[in-house]
C-alpha positions as CSV (number, residue, x, y, z in Angstrom):
1,M,-190.4,-139.8,-5.8
2,S,-190.8,-141.4,-2.4
3,S,-193.1,-139.9,0.3
4,Q,-191.2,-141.6,3.1
5,V,-189.5,-139.4,5.7
6,V,-185.7,-139.9,5.6
7,T,-184.4,-140.8,9.0
8,P,-180.9,-139.5,9.7
9,N,-178.2,-142.2,10.0
10,T,-177.2,-141.2,13.6
11,E,-176.2,-144.1,15.8
12,A,-179.4,-143.8,17.7
13,A,-181.5,-143.9,14.5
14,I,-179.6,-146.9,13.2
15,L,-180.0,-148.8,16.4
16,A,-183.7,-148.0,16.6
17,R,-184.3,-149.3,13.1
18,M,-182.3,-152.4,13.9
19,L,-184.3,-153.2,17.1
20,E,-187.7,-152.3,15.6
21,S,-187.1,-154.7,12.7
22,D,-186.8,-157.6,15.1
23,E,-190.2,-159.2,15.3
24,R,-189.5,-161.3,18.4
25,E,-191.2,-160.2,21.6
26,L,-189.0,-159.0,24.5
27,T,-188.7,-161.6,27.3
28,P,-189.6,-160.4,30.8
29,E,-185.9,-160.7,31.7
30,A,-184.9,-158.4,28.8
31,A,-187.8,-156.0,29.7
32,R,-186.5,-155.7,33.3
33,Y,-183.0,-155.0,32.0
34,L,-184.3,-152.2,29.8
35,L,-186.1,-150.7,32.8
36,S,-182.9,-150.8,34.8
37,M,-181.0,-148.8,32.2
38,K,-180.0,-145.2,33.2
39,L,-177.5,-142.7,32.1
40,P,-174.2,-142.7,34.0
41,T,-173.7,-139.7,36.3
42,A,-171.0,-138.1,34.2
43,D,-173.3,-138.1,31.2
44,E,-176.2,-136.7,33.2
45,D,-173.9,-133.9,34.3
46,R,-172.9,-133.3,30.6
47,V,-176.5,-133.1,29.5
48,D,-177.2,-130.6,32.3
49,E,-174.2,-128.5,31.2
50,L,-175.2,-128.6,27.5
51,S,-178.8,-127.8,28.4
52,E,-177.8,-124.8,30.4
53,K,-175.7,-123.6,27.5
54,A,-178.6,-124.1,25.1
55,R,-180.9,-122.1,27.4
56,A,-178.3,-119.3,27.4
57,G,-177.9,-119.5,23.6
58,S,-174.2,-120.2,23.8
59,L,-174.0,-123.8,22.3
60,T,-171.4,-124.4,19.6
61,Q,-172.5,-126.4,16.6
62,A,-170.6,-129.5,18.0
63,E,-172.2,-129.1,21.4
64,S,-175.6,-128.8,19.7
65,E,-175.0,-132.0,17.8
66,E,-173.8,-133.7,21.1
67,L,-176.9,-132.6,22.9
68,D,-179.1,-133.9,20.0
69,G,-177.4,-137.2,20.3
70,Y,-178.2,-137.4,24.0
71,L,-181.8,-136.4,23.3
72,H,-182.2,-139.0,20.5
73,V,-180.8,-141.8,22.7
74,G,-183.0,-140.7,25.6
75,S,-186.1,-140.7,23.5
76,L,-185.2,-144.2,22.1
77,V,-184.7,-145.6,25.6
78,A,-187.9,-144.1,26.8
79,V,-189.8,-145.8,24.0
80,W,-188.1,-149.2,24.8
81,Q,-188.9,-148.8,28.5
82,S,-192.5,-148.1,27.7
83,K,-192.7,-151.3,25.7
84,A,-190.9,-153.1,28.5
85,R,-193.5,-151.9,31.1
86,R,-196.3,-153.2,28.8
87,I,-194.7,-156.6,28.4
88,L,-194.2,-156.9,32.2
89,K,-197.8,-155.8,32.8
90,H,-199.1,-158.6,30.6
91,A,-196.5,-161.3,31.5
92,P,-197.7,-164.3,33.5
93,V,-197.0,-163.9,37.2
94,S,-194.5,-166.8,37.1
95,Q,-192.4,-164.8,34.6
96,Q,-192.4,-161.5,36.6
């Protein structure tokens, strides 16, 4: 029996595994691109709507799964942006 934690095969989890398996270092240009990423306004509004419904205890199962998707993607992007900041912090001045 394996002691590994099974990661769900959500789109965000699959993408995270795919990117984490790449051993190449991000270029400063790619790091800057990652730092520029943000959720479109319509999606921000949807997250706010779903979060309000969650606080009120009125989310449907489908809405709960949708909100989880947003939260998983948000966490994934936050990790990538953290890595991007570290790369830029240590990049030679000529590459920044």
